[in-house]
C-alpha positions in Angstrom: -21.9 5.8 29.6 -23.2 3.8 26.7 -24.2 5.0 23.3 -27.7 3.8 24.1 -28.6 5.6 27.3 -31.0 3.6 29.5 -31.0 0.7 27.0 -30.6 -2.9 28.3 -29.4 -3.8 24.8 -26.7 -1.1 25.0 -25.6 -2.4 28.4 -25.3 -5.9 27.0 -23.5 -5.0 23.8 -21.1 -2.4 25.1 -20.5 -3.8 28.5 -21.4 -0.5 30.1 -24.2 -0.1 32.6 -26.1 3.0 31.4 -29.2 2.5 33.5 -30.2 5.5 35.7 -29.6 5.4 39.4 -32.8 4.8 41.3 -33.8 6.7 44.4 -32.4 5.2 47.6 -34.8 2.8 49.3 -36.0 3.6 52.8 -34.7 0.3 54.1 -31.3 0.5 52.6 -28.6 -0.6 55.1 -26.3 2.3 56.0 -22.6 2.4 55.3 -21.2 2.4 58.8 -17.9 3.4 60.3 -16.9 -0.3 60.1 -17.3 -0.1 56.3 -15.1 3.0 56.2 -12.5 1.3 58.3 -12.5 -1.8 56.0 -12.1 0.6 53.0 -9.0 2.0 54.6 -7.7 -1.5 55.2 -8.1 -2.2 51.5 -6.3 1.0 50.7 -3.4 0.0 52.9 -2.9 -3.1 50.8 -1.7 -1.2 47.7 1.3 1.1 47.0 -1.2 3.6 45.5 -4.4 4.0 47.5 -6.6 4.6 44.5 -5.7 1.0 43.3 -8.1 -0.2 46.0 -11.2 1.4 44.2 -12.4 -1.9 42.6 -12.5 -3.9 45.9 -13.9 -0.9 47.6 -16.8 -0.9 45.2 -17.4 -4.6 45.8 -17.3 -3.8 49.6 -20.0 -1.1 49.5 -22.0 -3.4 47.2 -21.8 -6.2 49.8 -23.4 -3.9 52.3 -26.2 -2.3 50.3 -26.7 -4.8 47.5 -25.6 -2.4 44.8 -23.2 0.6 44.3 -25.4 3.4 45.6 -24.8 7.1 45.4 -23.8 6.9 49.1 -21.2 4.2 48.2 -19.8 6.3 45.4 -19.4 9.2 47.7 -17.7 7.1 50.4 -15.1 5.8 47.9 -14.5 9.2 46.4 -14.0 10.7 49.9 -11.6 8.1 51.1 -9.5 8.0 47.9 -9.5 11.8 47.2 -11.3 11.3 43.9 -14.3 13.0 42.5 -17.6 11.2 42.4 -17.5 11.4 38.6 -14.2 9.5 38.6 -15.6 6.8 40.9 -18.9 6.7 38.9 -16.9 6.2 35.6 -15.4 3.0 37.0 -18.7 1.8 38.6 -20.6 2.2 35.3 -17.9 0.5 33.2 -18.0 -3.0 34.8 -21.3 -4.9 34.8 -20.5 -6.7 38.1 -21.2 -3.4 39.8 -24.9 -3.0 39.9 -26.5 0.5 39.7 -29.9 -0.5 41.2 -30.9 -2.7 44.1 -30.5 -6.4 43.5 -32.2 -9.5 44.6 -30.8 -12.1 47.0 -29.3 -14.0 44.1 -28.0 -12.9 40.7 -29.0 -15.5 38.0 -26.9 -15.1 34.8 -27.8 -17.0 31.7 -25.1 -17.2 29.0 -26.5 -16.3 25.6 -23.3 -16.0 23.7 -22.5 -18.1 20.6 -22.0 -21.6 21.8 -24.4 -21.5 24.7 -26.9 -19.9 22.4 -26.6 -22.6 19.8 -27.1 -25.2 22.5 -30.2 -23.5 24.0 -29.0 -20.6 26.0 -31.5 -18.1 24.6 -34.4 -20.6 25.1 -33.3 -21.0 28.8 -33.3 -17.2 29.2 -36.7 -16.7 27.6 -38.2 -19.5 29.8 -36.8 -18.1 33.0 -37.8 -14.6 32.0 -41.4 -15.8 31.5 -41.4 -17.6 34.9 -40.1 -14.7 36.8 -42.0 -11.9 35.0 -38.8 -9.8 34.6 -36.3 -9.1 31.9 -32.6 -8.5 31.8 -31.1 -6.7 34.8 -34.5 -6.7 36.6 -35.4 -8.0 40.0 -38.5 -9.9 41.0 -41.1 -8.3 43.2 -40.2 -10.5 46.2 -36.5 -9.5 46.0 -35.3 -13.1 45.5 -33.8 -13.0 42.0 -32.2 -10.5 39.7 -32.0 -11.9 36.2 -29.4 -11.1 33.5 -28.2 -12.5 30.3 -24.4 -12.7 30.0 -22.3 -12.4 26.9 -19.9 -15.1 28.1 -19.3 -17.0 31.3 -16.0 -18.5 30.2 -17.2 -22.1 30.4 -17.8 -23.1 26.8 -16.9 -26.7 27.5 -19.9 -26.9 29.8 -22.5 -25.1 27.5 -25.2 -24.1 28.1 -24.1 -22.5 31.3 -26.0 -20.6 34.1 -24.4 -19.0 37.1 -25.9 -18.0 40.4 -23.9 -15.4 42.2 -21.0 -16.4 39.9 -21.0 -20.1 40.8 -21.4 -22.5 37.9 -24.4 -24.7 37.0 -23.2 -26.5 33.9 -24.9 -28.2 30.9 -28.3 -26.7 31.7 -31.5 -27.0 29.7 -34.8 -25.2 30.1 -36.3 -27.6 32.7 -33.2 -27.9 34.9 -32.8 -24.1 35.0 -36.5 -23.6 35.8 -36.1 -26.0 38.7 -33.0 -24.2 39.9 -34.6 -20.8 39.9 -37.7 -22.2 41.7 -35.5 -23.7 44.4 -33.8 -20.4 44.9 -37.1 -18.6 45.3 -38.0 -21.1 48.0 -34.9 -20.1 49.9 -33.0 -23.3 49.0 -29.3 -23.2 47.8 -28.7 -26.1 45.4 -25.0 -27.1 45.2 -23.3 -25.7 42.1 -21.8 -28.2 39.6 -18.4 -26.7 40.3 -17.0 -24.2 42.8 -17.9 -23.2 46.4 -21.3 -23.8 48.0 -23.8 -21.1 47.2 -24.2 -18.1 49.5 -25.8 -15.0 48.1 -24.9 -12.0 46.1 -23.9 -9.7 49.0 -21.8 -12.5 50.4 -19.9 -13.1 47.2 -19.4 -9.3 46.8 -17.7 -9.3 50.1 -15.5 -12.2 49.0 -14.6 -10.3 45.8 -13.7 -7.3 48.0 -11.0 -9.4 49.6 -12.7 -10.3 52.9 -14.1 -13.7 53.9 -17.8 -14.0 53.7 -17.9 -17.1 55.8 -18.9 -17.3 59.4 -16.3 -19.8 60.4 -13.2 -21.7 59.3 -15.2 -24.8 58.4 -17.4 -22.9 55.9 -14.3 -21.2 54.4 -12.6 -24.6 54.0 -15.7 -26.0 52.3 -15.6 -23.2 49.8 -11.9 -23.8 49.0 -12.4 -27.6 48.7 -15.4 -27.4 46.3 -15.0 -29.3 43.0 -13.2 -27.4 40.3 -12.4 -29.2 37.0 -15.0 -31.5 35.5 -15.2 -34.2 32.9 -15.4 -31.9 29.8 -12.3 -30.0 30.9 -10.3 -33.1 31.5 -11.2 -35.0 28.3 -8.1 -33.9 26.5 -5.8 -35.0 29.4 -7.5 -38.4 29.7 -7.2 -39.1 26.0 -3.5 -38.1 26.0 -2.8 -40.5 28.8 -4.6 -43.3 27.1 -2.7 -42.7 23.8 0.7 -42.1 25.5 0.8 -38.6 24.0 2.6 -35.7 25.6 3.6 -32.2 24.7 7.1 -31.8 23.3 9.6 -30.7 25.9 10.3 -27.1 26.2 13.7 -25.9 24.9 16.0 -24.6 27.6 16.5 -20.8 27.4 19.8 -19.7 25.8 22.4 -18.8 28.3 22.8 -15.1 29.1 25.9 -13.4 27.6 28.8 -13.5 30.0 29.6 -10.0 31.4 33.1 -8.6 31.0 33.9 -9.2 34.6 33.4 -12.9 34.1 35.5 -13.3 30.9 37.9 -16.2 30.7 41.4 -15.5 32.1 42.9 -15.8 28.7 40.7 -13.1 27.3 41.4 -10.5 30.0 44.8 -11.3 31.5 47.9 -10.5 29.5 50.4 -13.3 29.0 53.5 -11.3 28.5 54.4 -13.5 25.5 53.3 -11.3 22.6 55.7 -8.4 23.0 52.7 -6.0 23.3 52.0 -3.7 26.1 49.7 -5.5 28.7 46.8 -3.2 28.0 47.1 -3.6 24.3 47.3 -7.4 24.6 44.2 -7.6 26.8 42.3 -5.3 24.4 43.1 -7.5 21.4 42.1 -10.6 23.4 38.7 -9.1 24.1 38.1 -8.3 20.5 39.1 -11.8 19.5 36.8 -13.3 22.1 33.7 -11.2 21.1 30.8 -13.4 20.1 29.1 -11.0 17.7 29.7 -7.8 15.7 28.1 -5.6 18.4 30.4 -7.1 21.1 33.4 -6.8 18.8 32.7 -3.1 18.1 32.3 -2.5 21.7 35.6 -4.2 22.5 37.4 -2.2 19.8 36.4 1.1 21.5 38.7 0.1 24.4 41.7 -0.3 22.1 44.5 1.9 23.6 45.6 2.8 20.0 42.2 3.9 19.0 42.4 7.6 17.8 39.7 10.1 18.5 38.5 12.6 21.1 36.4 9.9 22.8 39.4 8.0 24.1 41.1 9.8 27.0 43.9 8.1 28.8 46.1 9.0 31.8 49.1 7.5 33.4 52.3 6.2 32.0 53.5 3.0 30.4 56.9 1.5 30.0 56.6 1.9 26.2 54.9 5.3 26.0 54.3 8.7 27.5 51.4 11.0 28.0 53.6 13.9 26.9 52.7 14.9 23.4 55.4 13.9 21.0 57.3 16.5 19.0 57.8 16.1 15.2 61.4 15.1 15.8 60.4 12.5 18.4 57.6 11.0 16.4 59.5 10.9 13.2 56.2 11.3 11.4 56.1 15.0 11.0 53.1 15.3 13.2 53.3 17.9 15.9 51.2 18.2 19.0 47.5 18.8 18.6 46.5 22.4 18.3 45.6 24.2 21.5 42.0 24.4 20.3 41.5 20.7 20.4 38.5 19.7 22.5 40.5 17.0 24.3 44.2 16.1 24.9 45.9 14.3 22.1 46.3 10.6 22.4 49.7 9.3 23.6 51.9 7.9 20.9 53.9 4.7 21.3 57.6 4.9 20.7 58.8 2.8 17.9 
């Protein structure tokens, strides 16, 4: 909910739709068993069923023209959520409408760049022609008007969208003509994108289902123009001037695991006079590429003292039997019986 309940300004500024839910219209299409089955199809597409909530809201909107209390209840029931949880999502995103909409949604960008280039003048002119304000629908049900904070097309400002399809570089007169054509039932081709359908159709597309009656119509939508001249100006100038981005540096090779160390670093040579295990350990330390690797290699040193090193087995030059003071010649006896781990084996000198 917004900090300005019921305020269109609050809705525009915060991005939250705080308008009250209107009573259900008598002619509202019902949500059928087919709608419920399609909701379950959406749920099956996700590892967690509740991840399907957003497309499910688009789906119920495609049937009824807005997210009705019935639509909220259906989503909550299928997902095992409360209606409050579903409503919290439906009121957060402005693409989910909380009251019945017209056949088309006309969005006029009034954010910084579009505003400077005439976006607010466009909105005021259309508002006067239609006799409605932000988020309101004409009496004949043809148009719902809204001003948008940004339509992500600054290189085409001022921008107007109809059912989220772009009409670029508009002015007051071109937009008034566009809206008049929509009210006559016409569908002028967008500057970019798919051929125009209607708000319910595009809501179904956003839900993840095709809105098109046949493959030819679907192909026409995919093949619609995308990038235009303003977007490609930089690419064209770069080609004319022979400019290009600097090449990306190749990523540094990953450290080689121990199992792939060079033979010299892991296999004893037998030429150093050391025990094979000691020679291999020293080779690993010498081959370490940084202090962290070197410290890690040293922990495997067979002569390393401390309770963390526990060794078993015998070697030709040593024994796992604790040395006596006489044997060691150092005066050190076996570790006390209270030692937390067996003493390390000592090499014979």
